[in-house]
Each structure stands twice: as structure tokens, then as C-alpha cells.
PyMOL commands that place a pseudoatom at each C-alpha (Angstrom):
pseudoatom trace, name=CA, resn=UNK, resi=1, chain=A, elem=C, hetatm=0, pos=[-60.519, -2.508, -31.917]
pseudoatom trace, name=CA, resn=UNK, resi=2, chain=A, elem=C, hetatm=0, pos=[-57.746, -1.732, -28.629]
pseudoatom trace, name=CA, resn=UNK, resi=3, chain=A, elem=C, hetatm=0, pos=[-56.970, -4.193, -26.343]
pseudoatom trace, name=CA, resn=UNK, resi=4, chain=A, elem=C, hetatm=0, pos=[-57.014, -2.255, -22.674]
pseudoatom trace, name=CA, resn=UNK, resi=5, chain=A, elem=C, hetatm=0, pos=[-53.924, -3.316, -21.008]
pseudoatom trace, name=CA, resn=UNK, resi=6, chain=A, elem=C, hetatm=0, pos=[-54.947, -5.578, -17.266]
pseudoatom trace, name=CA, resn=UNK, resi=7, chain=A, elem=C, hetatm=0, pos=[-53.569, -4.781, -13.856]
pseudoatom trace, name=CA, resn=UNK, resi=8, chain=A, elem=C, hetatm=0, pos=[-51.722, -6.912, -13.001]
pseudoatom trace, name=CA, resn=UNK, resi=9, chain=A, elem=C, hetatm=0, pos=[-50.784, -6.006, -9.570]
pseudoatom trace, name=CA, resn=UNK, resi=10, chain=A, elem=C, hetatm=0, pos=[-51.725, -3.097, -6.878]
pseudoatom trace, name=CA, resn=UNK, resi=11, chain=A, elem=C, hetatm=0, pos=[-49.421, -1.161, -5.076]
pseudoatom trace, name=CA, resn=UNK, resi=12, chain=A, elem=C, hetatm=0, pos=[-50.517, -0.335, -1.213]
pseudoatom trace, name=CA, resn=UNK, resi=13, chain=A, elem=C, hetatm=0, pos=[-48.197, 1.294, 0.701]
pseudoatom trace, name=CA, resn=UNK, resi=14, chain=A, elem=C, hetatm=0, pos=[-48.864, 2.750, 3.988]
pseudoatom trace, name=CA, resn=UNK, resi=15, chain=A, elem=C, hetatm=0, pos=[-45.915, 4.565, 6.529]
pseudoatom trace, name=CA, resn=UNK, resi=16, chain=A, elem=C, hetatm=0, pos=[-46.566, 2.022, 9.096]
pseudoatom trace, name=CA, resn=UNK, resi=17, chain=A, elem=C, hetatm=0, pos=[-47.400, 1.955, 12.688]
pseudoatom trace, name=CA, resn=UNK, resi=18, chain=A, elem=C, hetatm=0, pos=[-45.189, 0.519, 14.993]
pseudoatom trace, name=CA, resn=UNK, resi=19, chain=A, elem=C, hetatm=0, pos=[-42.271, 1.862, 16.638]
pseudoatom trace, name=CA, resn=UNK, resi=20, chain=A, elem=C, hetatm=0, pos=[-41.022, -1.477, 17.278]
pseudoatom trace, name=CA, resn=UNK, resi=21, chain=A, elem=C, hetatm=0, pos=[-40.913, -2.558, 13.734]
pseudoatom trace, name=CA, resn=UNK, resi=22, chain=A, elem=C, hetatm=0, pos=[-38.598, 0.480, 12.589]
pseudoatom trace, name=CA, resn=UNK, resi=23, chain=A, elem=C, hetatm=0, pos=[-36.256, 0.109, 16.236]
pseudoatom trace, name=CA, resn=UNK, resi=24, chain=A, elem=C, hetatm=0, pos=[-35.588, -3.989, 14.556]
pseudoatom trace, name=CA, resn=UNK, resi=25, chain=A, elem=C, hetatm=0, pos=[-33.986, -2.644, 11.060]
pseudoatom trace, name=CA, resn=UNK, resi=26, chain=A, elem=C, hetatm=0, pos=[-32.483, 0.215, 12.832]
pseudoatom trace, name=CA, resn=UNK, resi=27, chain=A, elem=C, hetatm=0, pos=[-34.479, 2.823, 11.056]
pseudoatom trace, name=CA, resn=UNK, resi=28, chain=A, elem=C, hetatm=0, pos=[-36.016, 5.849, 12.806]
pseudoatom trace, name=CA, resn=UNK, resi=29, chain=A, elem=C, hetatm=0, pos=[-39.761, 5.824, 13.591]
pseudoatom trace, name=CA, resn=UNK, resi=30, chain=A, elem=C, hetatm=0, pos=[-40.094, 9.992, 13.337]
pseudoatom trace, name=CA, resn=UNK, resi=31, chain=A, elem=C, hetatm=0, pos=[-39.716, 10.806, 9.858]
pseudoatom trace, name=CA, resn=UNK, resi=32, chain=A, elem=C, hetatm=0, pos=[-41.412, 8.100, 7.917]
pseudoatom trace, name=CA, resn=UNK, resi=33, chain=A, elem=C, hetatm=0, pos=[-44.329, 9.883, 5.734]
pseudoatom trace, name=CA, resn=UNK, resi=34, chain=A, elem=C, hetatm=0, pos=[-41.308, 12.306, 4.980]
pseudoatom trace, name=CA, resn=UNK, resi=35, chain=A, elem=C, hetatm=0, pos=[-39.568, 9.355, 3.622]
pseudoatom trace, name=CA, resn=UNK, resi=36, chain=A, elem=C, hetatm=0, pos=[-42.312, 7.873, 2.148]
pseudoatom trace, name=CA, resn=UNK, resi=37, chain=A, elem=C, hetatm=0, pos=[-43.193, 10.926, 0.193]
pseudoatom trace, name=CA, resn=UNK, resi=38, chain=A, elem=C, hetatm=0, pos=[-40.097, 11.172, -1.776]
pseudoatom trace, name=CA, resn=UNK, resi=39, chain=A, elem=C, hetatm=0, pos=[-39.855, 7.193, -2.282]
pseudoatom trace, name=CA, resn=UNK, resi=40, chain=A, elem=C, hetatm=0, pos=[-43.455, 7.534, -3.503]
pseudoatom trace, name=CA, resn=UNK, resi=41, chain=A, elem=C, hetatm=0, pos=[-42.012, 10.440, -5.685]
pseudoatom trace, name=CA, resn=UNK, resi=42, chain=A, elem=C, hetatm=0, pos=[-39.223, 8.500, -7.360]
pseudoatom trace, name=CA, resn=UNK, resi=43, chain=A, elem=C, hetatm=0, pos=[-41.071, 5.862, -7.898]
pseudoatom trace, name=CA, resn=UNK, resi=44, chain=A, elem=C, hetatm=0, pos=[-43.412, 7.256, -10.080]
pseudoatom trace, name=CA, resn=UNK, resi=45, chain=A, elem=C, hetatm=0, pos=[-40.781, 9.210, -12.447]
pseudoatom trace, name=CA, resn=UNK, resi=46, chain=A, elem=C, hetatm=0, pos=[-39.407, 6.296, -12.577]
pseudoatom trace, name=CA, resn=UNK, resi=47, chain=A, elem=C, hetatm=0, pos=[-42.350, 4.585, -13.893]
pseudoatom trace, name=CA, resn=UNK, resi=48, chain=A, elem=C, hetatm=0, pos=[-43.125, 7.372, -16.253]
pseudoatom trace, name=CA, resn=UNK, resi=49, chain=A, elem=C, hetatm=0, pos=[-39.196, 7.281, -17.914]
pseudoatom trace, name=CA, resn=UNK, resi=50, chain=A, elem=C, hetatm=0, pos=[-37.658, 10.089, -15.936]
pseudoatom trace, name=CA, resn=UNK, resi=51, chain=A, elem=C, hetatm=0, pos=[-35.243, 11.358, -14.150]
pseudoatom trace, name=CA, resn=UNK, resi=52, chain=A, elem=C, hetatm=0, pos=[-31.693, 9.317, -13.704]
pseudoatom trace, name=CA, resn=UNK, resi=53, chain=A, elem=C, hetatm=0, pos=[-31.008, 6.587, -12.645]
pseudoatom trace, name=CA, resn=UNK, resi=54, chain=A, elem=C, hetatm=0, pos=[-33.575, 4.840, -15.566]
pseudoatom trace, name=CA, resn=UNK, resi=55, chain=A, elem=C, hetatm=0, pos=[-35.567, 1.530, -15.491]
pseudoatom trace, name=CA, resn=UNK, resi=56, chain=A, elem=C, hetatm=0, pos=[-34.052, -0.574, -18.222]
pseudoatom trace, name=CA, resn=UNK, resi=57, chain=A, elem=C, hetatm=0, pos=[-37.764, -1.606, -18.597]
pseudoatom trace, name=CA, resn=UNK, resi=58, chain=A, elem=C, hetatm=0, pos=[-40.542, 0.595, -17.494]
pseudoatom trace, name=CA, resn=UNK, resi=59, chain=A, elem=C, hetatm=0, pos=[-43.832, -1.198, -16.417]
pseudoatom trace, name=CA, resn=UNK, resi=60, chain=A, elem=C, hetatm=0, pos=[-46.751, -2.621, -18.717]
pseudoatom trace, name=CA, resn=UNK, resi=61, chain=A, elem=C, hetatm=0, pos=[-48.846, -0.801, -17.461]
pseudoatom trace, name=CA, resn=UNK, resi=62, chain=A, elem=C, hetatm=0, pos=[-48.528, 3.319, -18.735]
pseudoatom trace, name=CA, resn=UNK, resi=63, chain=A, elem=C, hetatm=0, pos=[-47.293, 5.105, -15.536]
pseudoatom trace, name=CA, resn=UNK, resi=64, chain=A, elem=C, hetatm=0, pos=[-46.687, 2.471, -12.838]
pseudoatom trace, name=CA, resn=UNK, resi=65, chain=A, elem=C, hetatm=0, pos=[-49.703, -0.031, -11.117]
pseudoatom trace, name=CA, resn=UNK, resi=66, chain=A, elem=C, hetatm=0, pos=[-52.384, 1.783, -9.450]
pseudoatom trace, name=CA, resn=UNK, resi=67, chain=A, elem=C, hetatm=0, pos=[-51.074, 2.694, -6.197]
pseudoatom trace, name=CA, resn=UNK, resi=68, chain=A, elem=C, hetatm=0, pos=[-53.080, 2.221, -2.842]
pseudoatom trace, name=CA, resn=UNK, resi=69, chain=A, elem=C, hetatm=0, pos=[-52.599, 4.179, -0.174]
pseudoatom trace, name=CA, resn=UNK, resi=70, chain=A, elem=C, hetatm=0, pos=[-53.222, 4.462, 4.351]
pseudoatom trace, name=CA, resn=UNK, resi=71, chain=A, elem=C, hetatm=0, pos=[-53.280, 6.480, 6.599]
pseudoatom trace, name=CA, resn=UNK, resi=72, chain=A, elem=C, hetatm=0, pos=[-56.060, 8.062, 8.623]
pseudoatom trace, name=CA, resn=UNK, resi=73, chain=A, elem=C, hetatm=0, pos=[-54.291, 11.283, 9.009]
pseudoatom trace, name=CA, resn=UNK, resi=74, chain=A, elem=C, hetatm=0, pos=[-54.257, 14.805, 6.957]
pseudoatom trace, name=CA, resn=UNK, resi=75, chain=A, elem=C, hetatm=0, pos=[-50.585, 13.531, 6.388]
pseudoatom trace, name=CA, resn=UNK, resi=76, chain=A, elem=C, hetatm=0, pos=[-51.390, 10.774, 4.739]
pseudoatom trace, name=CA, resn=UNK, resi=77, chain=A, elem=C, hetatm=0, pos=[-54.613, 11.468, 2.942]
pseudoatom trace, name=CA, resn=UNK, resi=78, chain=A, elem=C, hetatm=0, pos=[-52.957, 14.105, 1.334]
pseudoatom trace, name=CA, resn=UNK, resi=79, chain=A, elem=C, hetatm=0, pos=[-50.151, 11.845, 0.183]
pseudoatom trace, name=CA, resn=UNK, resi=80, chain=A, elem=C, hetatm=0, pos=[-52.848, 10.000, -1.146]
pseudoatom trace, name=CA, resn=UNK, resi=81, chain=A, elem=C, hetatm=0, pos=[-54.229, 12.477, -2.753]
pseudoatom trace, name=CA, resn=UNK, resi=82, chain=A, elem=C, hetatm=0, pos=[-50.597, 13.444, -4.609]
pseudoatom trace, name=CA, resn=UNK, resi=83, chain=A, elem=C, hetatm=0, pos=[-49.832, 10.166, -5.009]
pseudoatom trace, name=CA, resn=UNK, resi=84, chain=A, elem=C, hetatm=0, pos=[-52.432, 7.955, -5.640]
pseudoatom trace, name=CA, resn=UNK, resi=85, chain=A, elem=C, hetatm=0, pos=[-54.980, 6.451, -7.513]
pseudoatom trace, name=CA, resn=UNK, resi=86, chain=A, elem=C, hetatm=0, pos=[-56.677, 5.022, -3.984]
pseudoatom trace, name=CA, resn=UNK, resi=87, chain=A, elem=C, hetatm=0, pos=[-57.232, 6.136, -0.426]
pseudoatom trace, name=CA, resn=UNK, resi=88, chain=A, elem=C, hetatm=0, pos=[-57.189, 2.454, 1.333]
pseudoatom trace, name=CA, resn=UNK, resi=89, chain=A, elem=C, hetatm=0, pos=[-58.785, 2.661, 4.957]
pseudoatom trace, name=CA, resn=UNK, resi=90, chain=A, elem=C, hetatm=0, pos=[-58.717, 0.196, 7.427]
pseudoatom trace, name=CA, resn=UNK, resi=91, chain=A, elem=C, hetatm=0, pos=[-61.406, -1.304, 9.310]
pseudoatom trace, name=CA, resn=UNK, resi=92, chain=A, elem=C, hetatm=0, pos=[-64.565, 1.621, 8.317]
pseudoatom trace, name=CA, resn=UNK, resi=93, chain=A, elem=C, hetatm=0, pos=[-68.067, 1.924, 8.648]
pseudoatom trace, name=CA, resn=UNK, resi=94, chain=A, elem=C, hetatm=0, pos=[-69.866, 4.301, 6.154]
pseudoatom trace, name=CA, resn=UNK, resi=95, chain=A, elem=C, hetatm=0, pos=[-69.827, 7.076, 8.432]
pseudoatom trace, name=CA, resn=UNK, resi=96, chain=A, elem=C, hetatm=0, pos=[-65.924, 7.033, 9.116]
pseudoatom trace, name=CA, resn=UNK, resi=97, chain=A, elem=C, hetatm=0, pos=[-65.697, 6.609, 5.233]
pseudoatom trace, name=CA, resn=UNK, resi=98, chain=A, elem=C, hetatm=0, pos=[-67.885, 9.656, 4.939]
pseudoatom trace, name=CA, resn=UNK, resi=99, chain=A, elem=C, hetatm=0, pos=[-65.331, 11.474, 7.208]
pseudoatom trace, name=CA, resn=UNK, resi=100, chain=A, elem=C, hetatm=0, pos=[-63.192, 10.660, 5.578]
pseudoatom trace, name=CA, resn=UNK, resi=101, chain=A, elem=C, hetatm=0, pos=[-63.746, 11.957, 1.883]
pseudoatom trace, name=CA, resn=UNK, resi=102, chain=A, elem=C, hetatm=0, pos=[-64.788, 15.172, 3.894]
pseudoatom trace, name=CA, resn=UNK, resi=103, chain=A, elem=C, hetatm=0, pos=[-62.041, 16.028, 4.814]
pseudoatom trace, name=CA, resn=UNK, resi=104, chain=A, elem=C, hetatm=0, pos=[-60.100, 15.006, 1.728]
pseudoatom trace, name=CA, resn=UNK, resi=105, chain=A, elem=C, hetatm=0, pos=[-62.437, 17.870, -0.481]
pseudoatom trace, name=CA, resn=UNK, resi=106, chain=A, elem=C, hetatm=0, pos=[-59.907, 21.187, 1.437]
pseudoatom trace, name=CA, resn=UNK, resi=107, chain=A, elem=C, hetatm=0, pos=[-57.400, 19.657, 1.527]
pseudoatom trace, name=CA, resn=UNK, resi=108, chain=A, elem=C, hetatm=0, pos=[-57.507, 18.555, -2.400]
pseudoatom trace, name=CA, resn=UNK, resi=109, chain=A, elem=C, hetatm=0, pos=[-57.636, 22.264, -2.537]
pseudoatom trace, name=CA, resn=UNK, resi=110, chain=A, elem=C, hetatm=0, pos=[-53.724, 22.526, -0.792]
pseudoatom trace, name=CA, resn=UNK, resi=111, chain=A, elem=C, hetatm=0, pos=[-52.433, 20.166, -2.995]
pseudoatom trace, name=CA, resn=UNK, resi=112, chain=A, elem=C, hetatm=0, pos=[-54.185, 20.716, -6.408]
pseudoatom trace, name=CA, resn=UNK, resi=113, chain=A, elem=C, hetatm=0, pos=[-55.959, 17.766, -7.436]
pseudoatom trace, name=CA, resn=UNK, resi=114, chain=A, elem=C, hetatm=0, pos=[-60.148, 17.117, -7.036]
pseudoatom trace, name=CA, resn=UNK, resi=115, chain=A, elem=C, hetatm=0, pos=[-60.322, 14.477, -4.438]
pseudoatom trace, name=CA, resn=UNK, resi=116, chain=A, elem=C, hetatm=0, pos=[-63.542, 12.586, -6.690]
pseudoatom trace, name=CA, resn=UNK, resi=117, chain=A, elem=C, hetatm=0, pos=[-60.680, 11.696, -8.778]
pseudoatom trace, name=CA, resn=UNK, resi=118, chain=A, elem=C, hetatm=0, pos=[-59.231, 9.470, -6.057]
pseudoatom trace, name=CA, resn=UNK, resi=119, chain=A, elem=C, hetatm=0, pos=[-61.166, 5.759, -5.209]
pseudoatom trace, name=CA, resn=UNK, resi=120, chain=A, elem=C, hetatm=0, pos=[-61.274, 5.076, -1.623]
pseudoatom trace, name=CA, resn=UNK, resi=121, chain=A, elem=C, hetatm=0, pos=[-61.422, 1.730, -0.863]
pseudoatom trace, name=CA, resn=UNK, resi=122, chain=A, elem=C, hetatm=0, pos=[-60.840, -0.459, 2.498]
pseudoatom trace, name=CA, resn=UNK, resi=123, chain=A, elem=C, hetatm=0, pos=[-59.822, -3.806, 4.011]
pseudoatom trace, name=CA, resn=UNK, resi=124, chain=A, elem=C, hetatm=0, pos=[-62.368, -4.824, 6.312]
pseudoatom trace, name=CA, resn=UNK, resi=125, chain=A, elem=C, hetatm=0, pos=[-62.585, -7.785, 8.749]
pseudoatom trace, name=CA, resn=UNK, resi=126, chain=A, elem=C, hetatm=0, pos=[-65.455, -10.452, 8.736]
pseudoatom trace, name=CA, resn=UNK, resi=127, chain=A, elem=C, hetatm=0, pos=[-64.951, -13.949, 11.011]
pseudoatom trace, name=CA, resn=UNK, resi=128, chain=A, elem=C, hetatm=0, pos=[-68.547, -14.925, 9.051]
pseudoatom trace, name=CA, resn=UNK, resi=129, chain=A, elem=C, hetatm=0, pos=[-70.989, -16.487, 10.722]
pseudoatom trace, name=CA, resn=UNK, resi=130, chain=A, elem=C, hetatm=0, pos=[-69.887, -20.288, 13.019]
pseudoatom trace, name=CA, resn=UNK, resi=131, chain=A, elem=C, hetatm=0, pos=[-66.283, -19.334, 12.266]
pseudoatom trace, name=CA, resn=UNK, resi=132, chain=A, elem=C, hetatm=0, pos=[-64.872, -18.625, 15.966]
pseudoatom trace, name=CA, resn=UNK, resi=133, chain=A, elem=C, hetatm=0, pos=[-61.609, -15.639, 15.199]
pseudoatom trace, name=CA, resn=UNK, resi=134, chain=A, elem=C, hetatm=0, pos=[-58.030, -17.398, 15.770]
pseudoatom trace, name=CA, resn=UNK, resi=135, chain=A, elem=C, hetatm=0, pos=[-56.450, -13.890, 16.481]
pseudoatom trace, name=CA, resn=UNK, resi=136, chain=A, elem=C, hetatm=0, pos=[-57.791, -10.562, 17.791]
pseudoatom trace, name=CA, resn=UNK, resi=137, chain=A, elem=C, hetatm=0, pos=[-57.049, -7.717, 14.176]
pseudoatom trace, name=CA, resn=UNK, resi=138, chain=A, elem=C, hetatm=0, pos=[-57.020, -4.643, 14.732]
pseudoatom trace, name=CA, resn=UNK, resi=139, chain=A, elem=C, hetatm=0, pos=[-60.531, -3.061, 13.797]
pseudoatom trace, name=CA, resn=UNK, resi=140, chain=A, elem=C, hetatm=0, pos=[-64.261, -3.478, 13.899]
pseudoatom trace, name=CA, resn=UNK, resi=141, chain=A, elem=C, hetatm=0, pos=[-65.608, -6.777, 12.412]
pseudoatom trace, name=CA, resn=UNK, resi=142, chain=A, elem=C, hetatm=0, pos=[-67.645, -5.857, 9.493]
pseudoatom trace, name=CA, resn=UNK, resi=143, chain=A, elem=C, hetatm=0, pos=[-71.398, -7.246, 9.889]
pseudoatom trace, name=CA, resn=UNK, resi=144, chain=A, elem=C, hetatm=0, pos=[-71.314, -6.649, 14.041]
pseudoatom trace, name=CA, resn=UNK, resi=145, chain=A, elem=C, hetatm=0, pos=[-69.687, -8.619, 16.514]
pseudoatom trace, name=CA, resn=UNK, resi=146, chain=A, elem=C, hetatm=0, pos=[-72.537, -11.522, 15.498]
pseudoatom trace, name=CA, resn=UNK, resi=147, chain=A, elem=C, hetatm=0, pos=[-72.292, -11.493, 11.553]
pseudoatom trace, name=CA, resn=UNK, resi=148, chain=A, elem=C, hetatm=0, pos=[-75.200, -13.009, 10.183]
pseudoatom trace, name=CA, resn=UNK, resi=149, chain=A, elem=C, hetatm=0, pos=[-75.120, -12.421, 6.186]
pseudoatom trace, name=CA, resn=UNK, resi=150, chain=A, elem=C, hetatm=0, pos=[-78.419, -10.010, 5.567]
pseudoatom trace, name=CA, resn=UNK, resi=151, chain=A, elem=C, hetatm=0, pos=[-75.968, -7.821, 8.244]
pseudoatom trace, name=CA, resn=UNK, resi=152, chain=A, elem=C, hetatm=0, pos=[-72.588, -7.592, 5.955]
pseudoatom trace, name=CA, resn=UNK, resi=153, chain=A, elem=C, hetatm=0, pos=[-74.834, -7.302, 2.915]
pseudoatom trace, name=CA, resn=UNK, resi=154, chain=A, elem=C, hetatm=0, pos=[-75.863, -4.123, 4.157]
pseudoatom trace, name=CA, resn=UNK, resi=155, chain=A, elem=C, hetatm=0, pos=[-73.256, -2.626, 5.864]
pseudoatom trace, name=CA, resn=UNK, resi=156, chain=A, elem=C, hetatm=0, pos=[-71.419, -3.359, 2.816]
pseudoatom trace, name=CA, resn=UNK, resi=157, chain=A, elem=C, hetatm=0, pos=[-74.316, -2.068, 1.320]
pseudoatom trace, name=CA, resn=UNK, resi=158, chain=A, elem=C, hetatm=0, pos=[-74.031, 1.246, 3.697]
pseudoatom trace, name=CA, resn=UNK, resi=159, chain=A, elem=C, hetatm=0, pos=[-70.169, 1.379, 2.646]
pseudoatom trace, name=CA, resn=UNK, resi=160, chain=A, elem=C, hetatm=0, pos=[-71.180, 1.817, -1.391]
pseudoatom trace, name=CA, resn=UNK, resi=161, chain=A, elem=C, hetatm=0, pos=[-73.204, 4.499, -0.561]
pseudoatom trace, name=CA, resn=UNK, resi=162, chain=A, elem=C, hetatm=0, pos=[-70.836, 6.356, 1.042]
pseudoatom trace, name=CA, resn=UNK, resi=163, chain=A, elem=C, hetatm=0, pos=[-68.192, 6.303, -2.343]
pseudoatom trace, name=CA, resn=UNK, resi=164, chain=A, elem=C, hetatm=0, pos=[-66.080, 2.283, -1.208]
pseudoatom trace, name=CA, resn=UNK, resi=165, chain=A, elem=C, hetatm=0, pos=[-65.530, 1.417, -4.558]
pseudoatom trace, name=CA, resn=UNK, resi=166, chain=A, elem=C, hetatm=0, pos=[-63.148, -1.771, -3.460]
pseudoatom trace, name=CA, resn=UNK, resi=167, chain=A, elem=C, hetatm=0, pos=[-62.816, -4.285, -0.634]
pseudoatom trace, name=CA, resn=UNK, resi=168, chain=A, elem=C, hetatm=0, pos=[-60.395, -6.397, 1.046]
pseudoatom trace, name=CA, resn=UNK, resi=169, chain=A, elem=C, hetatm=0, pos=[-61.598, -9.346, 3.504]
pseudoatom trace, name=CA, resn=UNK, resi=170, chain=A, elem=C, hetatm=0, pos=[-59.507, -9.892, 6.317]
pseudoatom trace, name=CA, resn=UNK, resi=171, chain=A, elem=C, hetatm=0, pos=[-60.314, -13.705, 7.399]
pseudoatom trace, name=CA, resn=UNK, resi=172, chain=A, elem=C, hetatm=0, pos=[-58.626, -13.807, 10.731]
pseudoatom trace, name=CA, resn=UNK, resi=173, chain=A, elem=C, hetatm=0, pos=[-59.936, -17.180, 11.235]
pseudoatom trace, name=CA, resn=UNK, resi=174, chain=A, elem=C, hetatm=0, pos=[-57.140, -20.583, 11.967]
pseudoatom trace, name=CA, resn=UNK, resi=175, chain=A, elem=C, hetatm=0, pos=[-55.776, -21.887, 8.102]
pseudoatom trace, name=CA, resn=UNK, resi=176, chain=A, elem=C, hetatm=0, pos=[-57.965, -25.359, 8.322]
pseudoatom trace, name=CA, resn=UNK, resi=177, chain=A, elem=C, hetatm=0, pos=[-60.823, -23.126, 8.366]
pseudoatom trace, name=CA, resn=UNK, resi=178, chain=A, elem=C, hetatm=0, pos=[-59.782, -20.597, 5.753]
pseudoatom trace, name=CA, resn=UNK, resi=179, chain=A, elem=C, hetatm=0, pos=[-61.646, -23.297, 2.633]
pseudoatom trace, name=CA, resn=UNK, resi=180, chain=A, elem=C, hetatm=0, pos=[-64.903, -22.626, 4.197]
pseudoatom trace, name=CA, resn=UNK, resi=181, chain=A, elem=C, hetatm=0, pos=[-65.349, -19.771, 5.324]
pseudoatom trace, name=CA, resn=UNK, resi=182, chain=A, elem=C, hetatm=0, pos=[-63.866, -18.461, 1.888]
pseudoatom trace, name=CA, resn=UNK, resi=183, chain=A, elem=C, hetatm=0, pos=[-66.697, -20.445, 0.696]
pseudoatom trace, name=CA, resn=UNK, resi=184, chain=A, elem=C, hetatm=0, pos=[-69.091, -18.728, 2.654]
pseudoatom trace, name=CA, resn=UNK, resi=185, chain=A, elem=C, hetatm=0, pos=[-67.678, -15.509, 1.175]
pseudoatom trace, name=CA, resn=UNK, resi=186, chain=A, elem=C, hetatm=0, pos=[-68.525, -16.567, -2.479]
pseudoatom trace, name=CA, resn=UNK, resi=187, chain=A, elem=C, hetatm=0, pos=[-72.325, -18.064, -1.643]
pseudoatom trace, name=CA, resn=UNK, resi=188, chain=A, elem=C, hetatm=0, pos=[-73.316, -15.295, 0.704]
pseudoatom trace, name=CA, resn=UNK, resi=189, chain=A, elem=C, hetatm=0, pos=[-71.382, -12.351, -0.757]
pseudoatom trace, name=CA, resn=UNK, resi=190, chain=A, elem=C, hetatm=0, pos=[-70.088, -12.887, -4.355]
pseudoatom trace, name=CA, resn=UNK, resi=191, chain=A, elem=C, hetatm=0, pos=[-73.161, -14.782, -5.494]
pseudoatom trace, name=CA, resn=UNK, resi=192, chain=A, elem=C, hetatm=0, pos=[-74.932, -11.985, -3.532]
pseudoatom trace, name=CA, resn=UNK, resi=193, chain=A, elem=C, hetatm=0, pos=[-73.049, -9.101, -5.654]
pseudoatom trace, name=CA, resn=UNK, resi=194, chain=A, elem=C, hetatm=0, pos=[-72.311, -9.709, -8.753]
pseudoatom trace, name=CA, resn=UNK, resi=195, chain=A, elem=C, hetatm=0, pos=[-76.076, -9.758, -9.048]
pseudoatom trace, name=CA, resn=UNK, resi=196, chain=A, elem=C, hetatm=0, pos=[-76.971, -6.663, -8.894]
for i in range(1, 196): cmd.bond("trace and resi %d" % i, "trace and resi %d" % (i + 1))
show_as sticks, trace
zoom trace
């Protein structure tokens, strides 16, 4: 009996959206998508042990770690189809996720890849009941403005039905409240979905 290798990491990439960050390091904001495409092509080639220079030690996972690619533009979706194992959205709801899947279909024809092979993942913003956001977050809250365990579980169910296979939860609460917020997630969400 063979043992399948464990995935120890996932590489998440996106081109960025804040021009000030690029200016701070002296890199042009324009052309960032093209540069990302070039870099992903080189990284994938190196992970396969092709081309020069060569890596001294190849990744444990054949072909390298899974790559999740973010972005909402058609260029970002094409990038995910060409180089990614998953598209990673941010703050999406089921309707938006369905829209992404529909947009991927014709783009898959363009790049020669079945969009069904691309997993749909997302980072979602959650402020559990009884907690107050410590920072402003750049998206809609999971489960609505007055989230409850039921509204969050319901929305996660709709996202799953729309094709979401994995999520990371971003909890914009005060640092000292994070253990309690994580305990709420474990008790109200993880335990519920692990029973299914």
C-alpha cells in the first residue's frame, strides 16, 4: 500500500490592488498581471525540474505545492486556469461564486483547460455574534451584518452548493478576543460541518 504525500503548504498569489504599495518599493503598478504570469510560468517550470537554473532539491509534492490564484478580472481568471489549482475569491457570496463559475467556462475554452478542474475557494470575513470588528474589512460579512450561527451555516451551505470547496475565515476582531472567536467557530461551525 502506497502512502500519498501530504500537502504541507499552499501558495496563494494575486497581483495586488494598491498602487501605493507598488510605489513604495519602486515597481510599476502597470504590467503587474503580465509579470505575475511570467513568474508563475517560471516557478512551475522549476518545480518540475525543467529549464535553467535548476533547483537543488525539488518540492516534496510532485510539481510543487497547490497554487491558489486570486482576482476577479478576466485576466485573473485566465491566470487561475493556466497556472492554478484553485481560484481564491474574497468575500464572495453564492451568487457571485456562481457568476465566477459561469465566467470560467468560456475562458477555459480560450486557454484549453476544463474549468471543472479548477477548485473554487474563498477567504470570507466573519464577525461572530457578540464580537465587534476591530478593523474595517474589505468585503461583506459572512452570515450578514448581524450574523448568527444559523445564518453563517446557511450561507456556507449555499456557497458549498455553488461549488465552494474550501474557505479561510478572516476574523477582524481584537487580538485578545481571537481565542474566543476561534472557539465560537470551532463550536458552532466546525463541529456542525464535521458531523455531516
